N, C-alpha and C positions, 0 to 999 in steps of 0.2 A: 709919232714922228710926223712933223709937217714938212711938206716939200714945196719947192718953188714952182714945180711943173703944174700947169693947170689942166692938162689933158690927161685925166685919170679915167681910163676906160675899163668897165667890167668885162672880163673875158673868161673863156674856158680853154684849157690846154687841149688841143686837138691831136698833136703829134710832137714827138721829141726825137730828133736825130742826133745821136752822140758822135762826135769826132774824137780825135786824140786830145785836143785842147778845148775846142769850141763846140757848142751845141746849137742846133737850129731848133727853136721852139715855135711851133705853129699854133696860133691862137684863133679862136672863133670869137669875134667881137660883133655881137648882134647879127650874125649871119654872114659877116664879112671876114675874110681871112687876113690875118696880120702875122708877120714873121719877125721873130726876135733872135738875134745871135748873142748868146751869153756863154760864159765859160762852163765847162763840164763841172768844175768845182762848185759853181753857183747852182747848177741843177741839183747836185747832191746836197748842198747846204740847205737849199729850200725844200728838199725832198719832193721835187716836182714829179708828177705823174699825169698821164693822160686822164682827162676828166676833171682835174682840179680847177676850182674857181680861183682866178687870180686877178690882179690889177695890172693893166698895161699902162705904164706911165710914160708918156711921150714928152721929151724935152729936145727940141731941135732948133737950130738957128735958121733952117729953111725947110720948106715943104714944097716938093715938086708936084706939079699938076700936069697931067697929059690928057689929050683929047683925041 
């Protein structure tokens, strides 16, 4: 499957915090932490677990920068 998103980052699942409906998935992207919020159903469907190698695909209309 091809995607329109160009920001496709190799990552490793560092932590998964399951809620009732949503899950917070913490990723290690080259030593930097990135957090993704997805549904619990998606965590189960993808069979995500800590240590899994995944792709973090970023598609956003804006990127905030702070200094």
